[in-house]
C-alpha angles and dihedrals in degrees: 000000000000121000092256094055111108107235110218131195116271092249098043120139096250092051092049091052091049093049092048091053092048091046093046091052093045090050094052091052092049090048089055091052091047091048088055090053097254098116091114096065118102119230093239093051110134115237095228086063094058122096121240089254092053091047092050092050090048089056090046091052088054090054095049091054095047090072093211122157133198093039125134111223119199117196124182110212097328090178092060109124094009128126113228089254091058090044091065091056088051094051090048089054091050092049089052091053089049091050089053090064100267134128119234124204116188131182102206145162095186109111094209091055090050091053092052093051120108090212132022128204113191119198122196149018091216136341133284117359091357091059135054097100130114104238096178139359117183145068112339094248092064093062089074090078098050113105118212094030111129089193092059091056090060101032094059098029118127109258097232120170113254110243114202130136110245115238119252113249114247090208143326134262104211122197123191135198095004110186119178131134104317094356112098122188093328124176119203139163124210116202115235123227094026141094107253125189120202112207141179142121119293113287094017094121105265097130091042088054101042111022095035115024099029093041093048098045093044091042090053092048093051094040094244119157111231118232116260117262117267116272114197094181094243128135092254119146115268110268124231112240110229130187127218117251120229139061141246107258101187145337102051092107091075094055118088102178141023117212119184110189104194135162099258114133115269088226138353098221134060089247090075113072145154096279096047096046095050092045095233090117089067089063094043090054091051089052092055091044090053094057119110094242091052094049091048090057092039093241113166127200090271090065089069094052114099087210093065119079098223097067104023127090109272094214099058097019092231099309094111091225138056129226114239113206113221120192112241091357135083116271115262128212121227132179113276108265091217105046098018092224097315091114093211135090120250094257093057094046089057089071111089132187113198091344100311133094126220093267092052089053093053089052090055116101119228096263092049089048092052089062095041094053096036091129097047110080095187091059098033100055096065089040092056091048090051091049093047092050091056102263099110091120097060120103117238090233095043106137118244089237091067094054124099122229092256090050091050092049093052091046086057092048092049088050089050093049094055091061117098105269112226094165126232092090122135115217121194120192125177111209095327091178095063109129094007130131114233089252090056089046091059092050091050093049090050090057092044090052089051090056090055094046085057089061103265131125119241122194117185128185099216145171095179101104092201089062090047092051093058094046121105095223137023128207112190121197125198143007090215136002133264 
């Protein structure tokens, strides 16, 4: 300090008062974090290692401590990735913000959150072009009388216990000495030929066990290359690659293939889309190349690919839009002035199959395409799977950059379902119901049960209790978090 600052003894009265005030404020901040179920986090925990649910609750804790009033808070699916026990802490925090004189808007699929709301706005009736209308706006009880609302069917359904005989395991995949993050020398056995749900509160170690340790050990045994870590392009510090400790004790010899269906994007550029990823576009291009007009001009299937120079628009090179550079401002994208978003040149667009050209086909959504390709089994099979899994509203040419993580995951699952099922595959899914309406959850579970009926093993990390209720086996990790 400066020479004129009066130095006081360490236990002087003024220093005691200062320390008490600092400690009191610190304790109240920590109490808020504990109330939101984040007491297991260490103070030096790096923010890149936090899950989206943990980050959202940390931001919520900051707002609660701010003691503001007259503020409108908007939260997009705050319950995503949360165990029902953590959901109670979240709802209590939202109630506290409301009591302080604030307004809370929440986009949500969780039925418990809907029941606790003061006002419900239901959008629908379906997805995509069949949605976009306000079906109801009012107190939750009033939604019961709205016909055509998918939400009402689940919000007011009788909570009857699901009665189904669990499948008998065909064998066991036994792991010994698993050590990863908060798992220390853990032994666990996964039943084969069944639908297994791994549960536990947020941060208990479910993903460490399944998505990391299990996938790494089984991938090493089968010789599978693990997907590269996500790179979000940010300036975060380089992460240290760690491997899980432990070994496979028994059961891996009966598994022929490991499939991890995650929520990573199916592509990072607009050139990747629903049609190209699922492979159905290859069959569509062959149909166009087989027309009499295409044969007369000696067009092959490559002519109808927007990634090949001979058939695509020269101005936008098959992108459908052009980048406009602006000085001192970010670049903007505008529709291609030549093809107006069609992606192809004029000669290619003159070739039609059943009255539509290749650009028209890419503009169809999945449900429309099911009718259009009704007589083509090779194209119809993946389309029907996409429709049955709840993606009937997506356009065939919808760029991968416009898809949510849940949509990307279901596209991957549909792509996997169209393969010839020989059984003995091991499927791993980490919270596949994130961001899904209960109606979509039912469609997803039906497809997963179909995989198990075909002789495969499905393991899901899940917080949705309706999914856990219809599983054959439950592995609960805990009791606490961290």
